[in-house]
Residue, then its C-alpha position, 0 to 999 in steps of 0.5 A: m685116290w690120287r685124282e681125289f687128292f689133287a683135286d682137293l689140293r687144287a681146291q685148297k691150295l693155301r690150306t694144304s700149302l701151310t700144312v706141308l710148310g709145317i711138316a717141312w719146318g719140323t723136319v729141318a729142326v730135326v736134321v739140322l739140330l742132330a747134324f750139329g750135334v754130329g759135327l760137335e761131336r765128331q770135332t770134340r773127338k778130333r781135338f781129343h785125338g790131338l792129345g793122344d790115342r789111349i794114352v795114360i799121364l802118370w804124376g807122382g801125388r801124396t801119401t795120405r796113409p802111413f806105410a811100413g815105418f814111413g808117415d803120411g804126407r810124403p811126395i812121390r817124385l818121379r825118376p828117369d829110371d822109373v820108366q825102365l822099371l815099369a816097361h820091364e815089369v808091366a807087361e801090358i804096357e806097349y809104349i812108354s816115354p819120360e816127360f821132362i818139362t821146364q820152362s825156365a830157359r828162353v828160346r831165341r833166334g835173333v831178335k825173335a824170342a819165346s818162353p815155351a815148355v821145353t820137353g824131353i822125351l824119347p822117340v815113342y812119345g811122337y807117336m802116343r802124342n799124335i805129334i807127326p812132323e811136316a814133310g822134309g822134317r822128323f821127330i826125335n830118333d834113338r840116335d838123338v837120345a844115345e848120343r844126346r844131341r842137340v836137336a829140337v822139334l818145334g811145335d807149328e805155332l812156335a816155328k812160325l813165330l820164330f822163323g815167320d815164312e822161312a823153313p825151320v828145318g836145318r837152321q839154328i836156335f838158341l836154348g838159353d846160350t845152347p844152340f840146337t838144330v830144327v829136325g822138324v816142325m809139328r804138323p798143325k793138329l786140333q787139341n782141346s786139352s793139355y797140361q803145362q802147354r799146348d803141342k803147337d807152342r811147344i819145343f821137344v828135345p831128346a830126353t837125355t839132352h834135356y837131362a844133360l842141359f838142366g841137370n833135372r833129377f825128377l820128371n814131370n810126369i810119365v806117359y804110356r800107352a796099354r796094349s789094347s783099351e781092354v788092359t788099360k785098367l789092369a795096366e794101371r793097377r799094375v803100375y800102381e803096385t809096381m810104384a808102390r813097391a819101389y816107393k815104399f807106399d800103401p798099393q790102396d793109397k789112391d793120392a800116392l800117384a795121378f792117372w789121366d786116362t785119355s781113353e776114360w775121359e773120351t768115353r765119358f764125353g761120348k756118354m754126353f754127347v749122347a745125351f745132347n743128341i737125344f735132347f737135340a732130337i726132343v726139341g726138333s721132335f716137338t717142332l715136328l709134333v706141331g706139324g703133325i698136329g696141323v695135318a691131323n687137324i686138317m684131315y679132320i676138317v676134310v673128313r667133315e667136309r667130304t661127310r656126304e661123299i664118305g656116305v655115298r661111297r658107302a652106300v655103292g659098296a665101299t668098306r671101311a677099310d677102303i674109307l680108312r685107306q683113302f683118309f690114311a694115304e692122303a694124310l701120308m701124301i701131305v707128310t711125304m711132301g712136306a718131309t721131302l721139301g724139309l729134307l732138301l731145305s736141310l741139305g742146303l742149309v747144312a751145305a751152307l752152314g759148313g761153309l762158315p767159319i765155324k769149324e774149329f769150334v763146332g765142327v762141320p754140321t753133318i747129316s750121318p746115316k743115323v741122323l737121316a734114320a732118325t728123322l725118317a723114323l720120327l716122320a714116319a710116326v708123325a704120318f701114322a699118328a696124324g693119318l690114323m686117327p682122322a681115317r678111322r673117324a672117317a671110316a667109322l661114320d654111319p652111312v645113313e647118317a653121312l648121306r642126311t649131311 
């Protein structure tokens, strides 16, 4: 069988080469499209984690229902005491921090100045929001908060603007007319979503220092993290009930508070990327299907060209199963050659594309085990369909009629 296959290859080099290239191109289309889908999904998830892992951001809203003698349309303004209240009443909350934000103060060092979002927070905020200081620096700690220290942590882009190539840690900056000591600089991170301002352009100070300096009575928002993703929705319900008792609004009034559950948004985007990958797989499959049709057509031509040979083989004792196996194996060999060439081309193409400056936007194309498994499954289906039909036709030929050809 192998000898006959390679003899046919030598006799029909151009025809076989074009058929193999059709399968190879279809394989490249499937692998590269799915590799781009995997890279984009990973990059997007990494950007999501730049905002924080499993955090919930809570804002005050406006009531839409009368309740306990109060009319509707009443604004709910969050206060610093709400943080302690929620930490005590909602056992499902693991970490919680207030967030004061003001952009009314300019930050300057010498002649360099900016107007970043000055953010007052507690130490756990850095852990929740994935704000990791560069080596040699630190984040806000408990003593900073207790003693209202004038210390600051800078976003990496803000630090570059104010200090250039100099080391910021230990240096002074002025927040308005008040001197602050830089104790840390945020390590660069990917972040595709934010509120107010990206972390790279912010300045972080202790919440107590922020309150003493600016005198804000109300918080911009509260950031918390549940003990596990399974109790996030339960924690949200408990937060609503607790705040409803404190501010005297209807617990069923969904506009009184606003929540941004980052894990829920990540789940939605995960489903969207599943749909994207299915779409990419379908597009690539059509290209591979064209290659499979080419294999089937070639095998039908081979069957017609070798009809007399089939008759002779049947006359000397070959069974229908022998003929079926022969032509099915030849089709499988052609698909295997095209698939091997396509996979090698895909590896080279993905490696070349990974070196382009597109990582920040679409990630690094990655041939994951799932991509490889999906490609091999499609190739197996194409090989089976492209080989079986011509092989069955060859096996079904009448020996007498075949010998007369």
